[in-house]
C-alpha positions as CSV (number, residue, x, y, z in Angstrom):
1,M,-21.7,2.9,-19.5
2,S,-24.9,4.9,-19.9
3,G,-25.0,8.1,-21.8
4,A,-25.6,10.3,-18.7
5,L,-22.6,8.9,-16.9
6,K,-20.5,9.3,-20.0
7,D,-21.5,13.0,-20.2
8,L,-20.6,13.5,-16.5
9,V,-17.2,11.9,-16.9
10,E,-16.4,14.1,-19.9
11,K,-17.6,17.3,-18.1
12,R,-15.4,16.3,-15.1
13,K,-12.4,16.0,-17.5
14,E,-13.1,19.5,-18.9
15,L,-13.4,21.0,-15.5
16,K,-10.2,19.4,-14.2
17,K,-8.3,21.1,-17.1
18,R,-9.3,24.5,-15.7
19,I,-8.2,23.7,-12.2
20,P,-4.8,25.3,-11.5
21,T,-1.9,23.3,-9.9
22,F,-1.8,24.1,-6.2
23,K,1.8,24.3,-5.1
24,R,3.4,24.8,-1.7
25,V,4.8,28.3,-1.1
26,N,8.5,28.5,-1.9
27,A,8.5,25.0,-3.4
28,S,10.4,26.3,-6.4
29,R,12.9,28.2,-4.3
30,Y,13.8,25.2,-2.1
31,P,13.1,22.1,-4.3
32,R,15.1,19.6,-2.2
33,K,13.8,20.9,1.2
34,L,10.1,21.3,0.3
35,G,8.0,19.2,-2.0
36,D,5.4,20.4,-4.5
37,I,2.6,19.1,-2.3
38,W,0.1,21.7,-1.2
39,R,0.3,22.9,2.4
40,K,-2.0,25.5,3.9
41,Q,-0.3,28.9,4.6
42,R,-0.2,30.1,8.2
43,G,2.0,33.1,7.9
44,R,0.8,36.5,9.1
45,H,1.8,38.3,5.9
46,N,1.4,35.5,3.4
47,K,0.0,36.7,0.1
48,I,-1.7,33.4,-0.9
49,R,-3.4,33.2,2.5
50,K,-4.7,36.7,2.0
51,A,-5.8,35.8,-1.6
52,I,-3.9,38.7,-3.2
53,K,-4.2,38.7,-7.0
54,G,-1.1,37.2,-8.8
55,A,0.2,35.5,-5.7
56,G,-1.0,32.0,-6.7
57,A,-4.1,29.9,-6.4
58,K,-5.4,29.0,-3.0
59,V,-7.3,25.7,-2.5
60,S,-11.0,26.4,-1.9
61,I,-14.3,24.6,-2.2
62,G,-15.2,26.3,-5.5
63,Y,-12.6,24.2,-7.4
64,G,-14.5,21.0,-6.5
65,T,-15.7,18.6,-9.3
66,L,-19.3,17.7,-10.0
67,K,-21.0,16.0,-7.0
68,E,-22.6,13.3,-9.2
69,A,-19.3,12.3,-10.8
70,R,-17.1,12.3,-7.7
71,D,-16.7,8.6,-7.0
72,I,-16.9,7.4,-10.6
73,H,-13.9,5.8,-12.3
74,P,-13.1,7.1,-15.8
75,S,-14.5,3.9,-17.2
76,G,-17.9,4.9,-15.8
77,Y,-18.2,2.4,-12.9
78,K,-18.3,3.2,-9.2
79,E,-15.2,1.7,-7.6
80,I,-15.3,-0.8,-4.8
81,I,-12.1,-2.1,-3.2
82,V,-12.0,-5.9,-2.6
83,N,-9.6,-7.8,-0.3
84,N,-11.2,-11.3,-0.5
85,V,-13.9,-13.3,-2.2
86,K,-16.5,-12.5,0.5
87,D,-16.1,-8.8,-0.4
88,L,-17.7,-9.4,-3.8
89,N,-21.0,-9.5,-2.0
90,K,-20.7,-5.7,-1.5
91,I,-21.6,-5.3,-5.2
92,K,-25.4,-4.8,-5.7
93,D,-25.5,-3.8,-9.4
94,P,-22.7,-5.1,-11.6
95,S,-23.7,-2.8,-14.5
96,K,-22.9,0.3,-12.4
97,E,-20.2,-0.9,-9.9
98,A,-16.8,-2.4,-10.5
99,I,-14.2,-3.9,-8.2
100,R,-10.5,-3.0,-7.6
101,I,-8.4,-5.7,-6.0
102,A,-6.4,-4.3,-3.1
103,S,-2.6,-4.1,-3.7
104,K,-1.8,-6.1,-0.7
105,V,-3.7,-9.2,-2.0
106,G,-1.3,-12.0,-3.2
107,L,-1.4,-13.9,-6.4
108,K,-3.3,-17.0,-5.1
109,K,-6.2,-15.0,-3.6
110,R,-6.2,-12.6,-6.6
111,L,-6.8,-15.5,-9.0
112,E,-9.7,-16.8,-6.8
113,I,-11.3,-13.3,-6.8
114,L,-10.9,-13.0,-10.6
115,K,-12.6,-16.4,-11.2
116,E,-15.5,-15.5,-8.9
117,A,-15.9,-12.1,-10.5
118,K,-16.0,-13.7,-14.0
119,K,-18.8,-16.0,-12.8
120,R,-20.8,-13.1,-11.5
121,K,-20.0,-11.0,-14.5
122,I,-18.4,-8.2,-12.4
123,Y,-15.9,-5.8,-14.1
124,V,-12.4,-5.8,-12.6
125,L,-10.5,-2.5,-12.9
126,N,-7.1,-3.9,-12.2
127,A,-7.1,-7.4,-13.7
128,N,-3.5,-7.1,-14.8
129,I,-2.1,-10.4,-13.6
130,I,-0.6,-11.2,-17.1
131,A,1.3,-8.0,-17.0
132,R,2.7,-8.8,-13.6
133,V,3.7,-12.3,-14.7
134,K,5.6,-10.9,-17.7
135,K,7.2,-8.2,-15.6
136,K,8.7,-10.9,-13.3
137,G,10.2,-12.7,-16.4
138,F,7.8,-15.7,-16.9
139,S,6.2,-16.7,-20.2
140,S,2.8,-17.8,-18.7
141,L,0.9,-17.8,-15.4
142,K,1.4,-21.6,-15.0
143,D,5.2,-21.2,-15.2
144,M,5.1,-18.6,-12.5
145,I,2.9,-20.7,-10.2
146,A,5.2,-23.7,-10.7
147,A,8.3,-21.6,-9.9
148,L,6.7,-20.1,-6.8
149,S,5.8,-23.6,-5.5
150,V,9.3,-24.8,-6.0
151,K,10.7,-21.8,-4.2
152,K,8.4,-22.4,-1.3
153,E,9.5,-26.1,-1.0
154,E,13.2,-25.0,-1.0
155,K,12.6,-22.4,1.7
156,D,10.8,-25.1,3.8
157,K,13.8,-27.4,3.4
158,E,16.2,-24.7,4.4
159,K,14.2,-23.9,7.6
160,K,14.1,-27.6,8.6
161,E,17.9,-27.8,8.1
162,K,18.5,-24.7,10.1
163,S,16.3,-25.8,13.0
164,G,18.1,-29.2,13.0
165,K,21.5,-27.6,13.1
166,E,20.5,-25.2,15.9
167,E,19.2,-28.1,18.1
168,K,22.5,-30.0,17.6
169,S,24.6,-26.9,18.5
170,K,22.5,-26.4,21.7
171,E,23.0,-30.0,22.8
172,K,26.8,-29.6,22.3
173,T,27.0,-26.4,24.3
174,E,25.0,-27.6,27.3
175,T,27.4,-29.3,29.8
176,P,26.3,-31.1,32.9
177,K,26.9,-29.0,36.1
178,S,28.8,-30.5,39.0
179,K,26.8,-30.8,42.2
180,G,29.6,-29.6,44.6
181,S,30.4,-26.2,42.9
182,K,29.0,-23.2,44.7
183,K,28.8,-19.6,43.5
184,T,31.1,-17.2,45.3
185,P,29.5,-14.0,46.5
186,I,30.6,-10.8,44.7
187,K,32.3,-8.3,46.9
188,K,31.2,-4.6,46.7
189,Q,33.9,-2.3,45.6
190,T,34.7,0.3,48.2
191,T,34.9,3.9,47.1
192,K,35.8,7.1,49.0
193,K,32.1,7.9,49.5
194,N,31.3,4.6,51.0
195,K,34.2,4.9,53.5
196,K,32.9,8.2,54.9
């Protein structure tokens, strides 16, 4: 990270300390009903909407951070979200830009992205696969991959067994229809209204 970027990130930190916490009106009065998340006031006599002193801080453009430091991660890189290996082509300058692997990406694709990023010398902001592996109770990544493949095989076997059982039950329930049987027509029920 360059010196100029470092200064910008530090300035942004200092400015964020001064920004007040913007809370929803009456959030402390009804904590279960209303959350702390900011909502714009629309009441006719609302003190915060009128910006009366002592009523509480109102969100306004003046509280914004530095324009140059807006999309910069605290590490000093500009963040780019990646969903697959092709998305790595979005990065033009690896010294200024870093990738964040999307949360919906699975383990297999995540590993492919990490390998490719290592080759291209791209910094990954959330390369925490080892932490995920340990969280799930495995000692290493190889153990986890082996366990996942075994689980997949078991699921496939169960699906095949279920589909086989369903086909057999369908064959048993289907009985041949006799040619001579005819459906009898259903008679309409007569009510008082119909008689008139």
